[in-house]
GUNUTOR-212266 format. One record per residue: z, x, y of N, C-alpha, C in turn; residue number from 0. Coordinates in nm, 2 decimals. Atoms other than C-alpha are relative to their C-alpha. Layout:
GUNUTOR-212266
+--------+--------+--------+--------+--------+--------+--------+--------+--------+-----+
:    npz :    npx :    npy :   capz :   capx :   capy :    cpz :    cpx :    cpy :   k :
+--------+--------+--------+--------+--------+--------+--------+--------+--------+-----+
:      Z :      X :      Y :      Z :      X :      Y :      Z :      X :      Y : NUM :
...
+--------+--------+--------+--------+--------+--------+--------+--------+--------+-----+
end
This chain:
GUNUTOR-212266
+--------+--------+--------+--------+--------+--------+--------+--------+--------+-----+
:    npz :    npx :    npy :   capz :   capx :   capy :    cpz :    cpx :    cpy :   k :
+--------+--------+--------+--------+--------+--------+--------+--------+--------+-----+
:  -0.05 :  -0.14 :  -0.03 :   9.04 :   8.00 :   8.61 :   0.15 :  -0.02 :   0.02 :   0 :
:  -0.14 :   0.00 :  -0.02 :   9.41 :   8.08 :   8.59 :   0.04 :   0.03 :   0.15 :   1 :
:  -0.04 :  -0.02 :  -0.14 :   9.60 :   8.08 :   8.92 :   0.02 :   0.14 :   0.04 :   2 :
:  -0.03 :  -0.14 :  -0.04 :   9.71 :   8.44 :   8.91 :  -0.13 :   0.08 :   0.01 :   3 :
:   0.13 :  -0.07 :   0.00 :   9.35 :   8.56 :   8.84 :  -0.07 :  -0.05 :   0.13 :   4 :
:   0.06 :   0.05 :  -0.12 :   9.23 :   8.34 :   9.13 :   0.06 :   0.07 :   0.12 :   5 :
:  -0.06 :  -0.07 :  -0.11 :   9.48 :   8.49 :   9.37 :  -0.04 :   0.15 :   0.01 :   6 :
:   0.04 :  -0.14 :   0.01 :   9.38 :   8.84 :   9.26 :  -0.15 :   0.02 :   0.05 :   7 :
:   0.14 :  -0.01 :  -0.04 :   9.01 :   8.77 :   9.31 :  -0.02 :  -0.03 :   0.14 :   8 :
:   0.00 :   0.03 :  -0.14 :   9.08 :   8.64 :   9.66 :   0.07 :   0.11 :   0.08 :   9 :
:  -0.06 :  -0.12 :  -0.07 :   9.26 :   8.97 :   9.74 :   0.13 :  -0.03 :   0.07 :  10 :
:  -0.14 :   0.02 :  -0.05 :   9.60 :   8.81 :   9.81 :   0.09 :   0.10 :  -0.06 :  11 :
:  -0.09 :  -0.10 :   0.07 :   9.77 :   9.04 :   9.56 :  -0.06 :   0.03 :  -0.14 :  12 :
:   0.05 :  -0.03 :   0.14 :   9.74 :   9.18 :   9.21 :   0.05 :  -0.12 :  -0.09 :  13 :
:  -0.04 :   0.10 :   0.09 :   9.78 :   8.96 :   8.91 :   0.15 :   0.00 :  -0.03 :  14 :
:  -0.15 :  -0.01 :   0.03 :  10.13 :   9.08 :   8.83 :   0.08 :  -0.05 :   0.13 :  15 :
:  -0.06 :   0.04 :  -0.13 :  10.23 :   9.03 :   9.20 :  -0.01 :  -0.16 :   0.01 :  16 :
:   0.02 :   0.14 :  -0.01 :  10.08 :   8.68 :   9.18 :   0.10 :  -0.08 :  -0.09 :  17 :
:  -0.09 :   0.06 :   0.09 :  10.30 :   8.60 :   8.88 :   0.14 :  -0.01 :   0.07 :  18 :
:  -0.13 :   0.00 :  -0.06 :  10.61 :   8.69 :   9.08 :   0.00 :  -0.10 :   0.12 :  19 :
:   0.00 :   0.10 :  -0.11 :  10.50 :   8.48 :   9.38 :   0.00 :  -0.14 :  -0.05 :  20 :
:   0.00 :   0.13 :   0.06 :  10.43 :   8.19 :   9.16 :   0.14 :  -0.04 :  -0.05 :  21 :
:  -0.13 :   0.02 :   0.05 :  10.77 :   8.22 :   9.00 :   0.10 :  -0.04 :   0.11 :  22 :
:  -0.08 :   0.03 :  -0.12 :  10.93 :   8.21 :   9.35 :  -0.03 :  -0.13 :   0.06 :  23 :
:   0.03 :   0.13 :  -0.06 :  10.76 :   7.88 :   9.42 :  -0.07 :   0.00 :   0.13 :  24 :
:   0.06 :  -0.01 :  -0.13 :  10.55 :   8.00 :   9.71 :  -0.15 :  -0.03 :  -0.01 :  25 :
:   0.14 :   0.04 :   0.02 :  10.21 :   7.89 :   9.57 :  -0.01 :  -0.15 :  -0.03 :  26 :
:   0.02 :   0.15 :   0.01 :  10.09 :   7.53 :   9.60 :  -0.15 :  -0.03 :  -0.04 :  27 :
:   0.14 :   0.05 :   0.04 :   9.79 :   7.37 :   9.43 :   0.00 :  -0.15 :   0.03 :  28 :
:   0.01 :   0.14 :  -0.04 :   9.69 :   7.04 :   9.59 :   0.13 :  -0.06 :   0.05 :  29 :
:  -0.13 :   0.05 :  -0.06 :  10.03 :   7.01 :   9.76 :   0.12 :   0.01 :  -0.10 :  30 :
:  -0.11 :  -0.01 :   0.09 :  10.24 :   7.06 :   9.45 :   0.03 :   0.15 :  -0.04 :  31 :
:  -0.04 :  -0.14 :   0.03 :  10.43 :   7.38 :   9.35 :  -0.07 :   0.04 :  -0.13 :  32 :
:   0.07 :  -0.05 :   0.12 :  10.22 :   7.59 :   9.10 :   0.10 :   0.06 :  -0.09 :  33 :
:  -0.08 :  -0.07 :   0.10 :  10.37 :   7.71 :   8.78 :  -0.09 :   0.10 :  -0.08 :  34 :
:   0.08 :  -0.10 :   0.08 :  10.26 :   8.01 :   8.56 :  -0.09 :  -0.07 :  -0.10 :  35 :
:   0.09 :   0.05 :   0.09 :   9.95 :   7.93 :   8.36 :  -0.08 :  -0.12 :   0.05 :  36 :
:   0.09 :   0.10 :  -0.06 :   9.81 :   7.66 :   8.59 :  -0.14 :   0.04 :   0.01 :  37 :
:   0.14 :  -0.03 :  -0.01 :   9.44 :   7.64 :   8.59 :  -0.05 :  -0.08 :   0.12 :  38 :
:   0.05 :   0.06 :  -0.11 :   9.24 :   7.56 :   8.90 :  -0.15 :  -0.01 :  -0.01 :  39 :
:   0.14 :   0.01 :   0.00 :   8.89 :   7.44 :   8.97 :  -0.05 :   0.02 :   0.15 :  40 :
:   0.05 :  -0.02 :  -0.13 :   8.66 :   7.48 :   9.27 :   0.05 :  -0.10 :   0.10 :  41 :
:  -0.04 :   0.10 :  -0.08 :   8.78 :   7.15 :   9.41 :   0.14 :   0.01 :   0.05 :  42 :
:  -0.15 :  -0.01 :  -0.03 :   9.15 :   7.24 :   9.42 :   0.02 :   0.08 :   0.13 :  43 :
:  -0.04 :  -0.06 :  -0.12 :   9.32 :   7.34 :   9.74 :   0.12 :   0.09 :  -0.04 :  44 :
:  -0.11 :  -0.09 :   0.03 :   9.54 :   7.65 :   9.70 :   0.06 :   0.06 :   0.13 :  45 :
:  -0.08 :  -0.05 :  -0.12 :   9.81 :   7.75 :   9.96 :   0.09 :   0.10 :  -0.05 :  46 :
:  -0.10 :  -0.11 :   0.04 :  10.01 :   8.07 :   9.95 :   0.09 :   0.02 :   0.13 :  47 :
:  -0.09 :  -0.02 :  -0.11 :  10.32 :   8.09 :  10.17 :   0.10 :   0.11 :  -0.04 :  48 :
:  -0.09 :  -0.12 :   0.04 :  10.47 :   8.44 :  10.13 :  -0.01 :   0.10 :   0.10 :  49 :
:  -0.02 :  -0.11 :  -0.09 :  10.53 :   8.77 :  10.29 :  -0.13 :   0.04 :   0.07 :  50 :
:   0.10 :  -0.07 :  -0.08 :  10.32 :   8.92 :  10.56 :   0.01 :   0.15 :  -0.03 :  51 :
:  -0.01 :  -0.15 :   0.02 :  10.23 :   9.28 :  10.49 :   0.04 :   0.07 :   0.12 :  52 :
:  -0.05 :  -0.08 :  -0.11 :  10.42 :   9.52 :  10.70 :  -0.07 :   0.13 :  -0.01 :  53 :
:   0.07 :  -0.12 :   0.00 :  10.17 :   9.79 :  10.76 :   0.03 :   0.08 :   0.13 :  54 :
:  -0.02 :  -0.09 :  -0.11 :  10.23 :  10.09 :  10.98 :  -0.13 :   0.09 :   0.01 :  55 :
:   0.11 :  -0.08 :  -0.02 :   9.94 :  10.27 :  11.13 :   0.04 :   0.12 :   0.09 :  56 :
:  -0.03 :  -0.11 :  -0.08 :   9.97 :  10.62 :  11.27 :  -0.13 :   0.06 :   0.05 :  57 :
:   0.12 :  -0.07 :  -0.06 :   9.73 :  10.79 :  11.51 :   0.05 :   0.14 :   0.05 :  58 :
:  -0.04 :  -0.14 :  -0.04 :   9.74 :  11.16 :  11.58 :  -0.13 :   0.07 :   0.05 :  59 :
:   0.11 :  -0.08 :  -0.05 :   9.52 :  11.41 :  11.76 :  -0.01 :   0.13 :  -0.08 :  60 :
:   0.02 :  -0.13 :   0.07 :   9.37 :  11.70 :  11.57 :  -0.09 :   0.09 :   0.08 :  61 :
:   0.08 :  -0.09 :  -0.07 :   9.21 :  12.01 :  11.70 :  -0.15 :  -0.02 :  -0.03 :  62 :
:   0.15 :   0.01 :   0.02 :   8.83 :  12.01 :  11.74 :  -0.04 :   0.09 :  -0.12 :  63 :
:   0.05 :  -0.08 :   0.11 :   8.65 :  12.12 :  11.43 :   0.07 :  -0.01 :  -0.13 :  64 :
:  -0.07 :   0.02 :   0.12 :   8.91 :  12.03 :  11.18 :  -0.05 :  -0.13 :  -0.07 :  65 :
:   0.05 :   0.11 :   0.07 :   8.77 :  11.80 :  10.91 :   0.12 :  -0.05 :  -0.10 :  66 :
:  -0.12 :   0.05 :   0.08 :   9.04 :  11.58 :  10.75 :  -0.04 :  -0.10 :  -0.11 :  67 :
:   0.04 :   0.10 :   0.10 :   8.83 :  11.35 :  10.53 :  -0.06 :   0.06 :  -0.13 :  68 :
:   0.06 :  -0.06 :   0.11 :   8.69 :  11.60 :  10.28 :   0.10 :   0.09 :  -0.07 :  69 :
:  -0.10 :  -0.08 :   0.06 :   8.93 :  11.75 :  10.03 :  -0.03 :   0.15 :  -0.02 :  70 :
:   0.04 :  -0.14 :   0.02 :   8.73 :  12.07 :   9.97 :  -0.01 :   0.07 :   0.14 :  71 :
:   0.01 :  -0.06 :  -0.13 :   8.67 :  12.14 :  10.34 :   0.13 :   0.00 :   0.08 :  72 :
:  -0.12 :   0.01 :  -0.08 :   9.01 :  12.04 :  10.46 :   0.09 :   0.13 :  -0.03 :  73 :
:  -0.08 :  -0.13 :   0.02 :   9.15 :  12.37 :  10.31 :  -0.04 :   0.11 :   0.09 :  74 :
:   0.05 :  -0.11 :  -0.09 :   8.94 :  12.57 :  10.55 :   0.01 :  -0.06 :   0.14 :  75 :
:  -0.02 :   0.04 :  -0.14 :   9.03 :  12.55 :  10.92 :  -0.12 :   0.06 :   0.08 :  76 :
:   0.10 :  -0.04 :  -0.09 :   8.79 :  12.59 :  11.20 :   0.03 :   0.13 :   0.07 :  77 :
:  -0.03 :  -0.13 :  -0.06 :   8.76 :  12.95 :  11.33 :  -0.01 :  -0.02 :   0.16 :  78 :
:   0.02 :   0.02 :  -0.15 :   8.65 :  12.81 :  11.68 :   0.13 :  -0.05 :   0.06 :  79 :
:  -0.12 :   0.06 :  -0.06 :   8.99 :  12.64 :  11.72 :   0.11 :   0.10 :   0.00 :  80 :
:  -0.11 :  -0.10 :   0.00 :   9.18 :  12.97 :  11.68 :   0.07 :   0.01 :  -0.14 :  81 :
:  -0.06 :  -0.01 :   0.13 :   9.26 :  12.92 :  11.31 :  -0.07 :   0.10 :  -0.09 :  82 :
:   0.07 :  -0.09 :   0.09 :   9.19 :  13.15 :  11.03 :  -0.03 :  -0.07 :  -0.13 :  83 :
:   0.04 :   0.06 :   0.13 :   9.02 :  13.07 :  10.70 :   0.10 :   0.03 :  -0.11 :  84 :
:  -0.09 :  -0.02 :   0.11 :   9.25 :  13.01 :  10.40 :  -0.08 :   0.04 :  -0.12 :  85 :
:   0.07 :  -0.04 :   0.12 :   9.16 :  13.19 :  10.09 :   0.02 :  -0.10 :  -0.11 :  86 :
:  -0.01 :   0.09 :   0.10 :   9.08 :  12.96 :   9.81 :  -0.02 :   0.07 :  -0.14 :  87 :
:   0.01 :  -0.07 :   0.13 :   9.15 :  13.10 :   9.46 :   0.00 :  -0.10 :  -0.11 :  88 :
+--------+--------+--------+--------+--------+--------+--------+--------+--------+-----+
end
């Protein structure tokens, strides 16, 4: 299996992102720097030394009765929370 496909299957990154990480020299196979097109086997040790994902999580409070996870229902607001129904045309 090619190294970029292996990294994508292990959810490190996409195959195109893996190509960039390999070009930068941040992927190691059995202690040596990987190059594009390297093939690995199950016995090989693969190390990736690259960026940590900078994720931001936001939490907010919503009024009772508002559904935010359904695209069809999110257009309608709860009447019990003092909101009026939006007309859907």
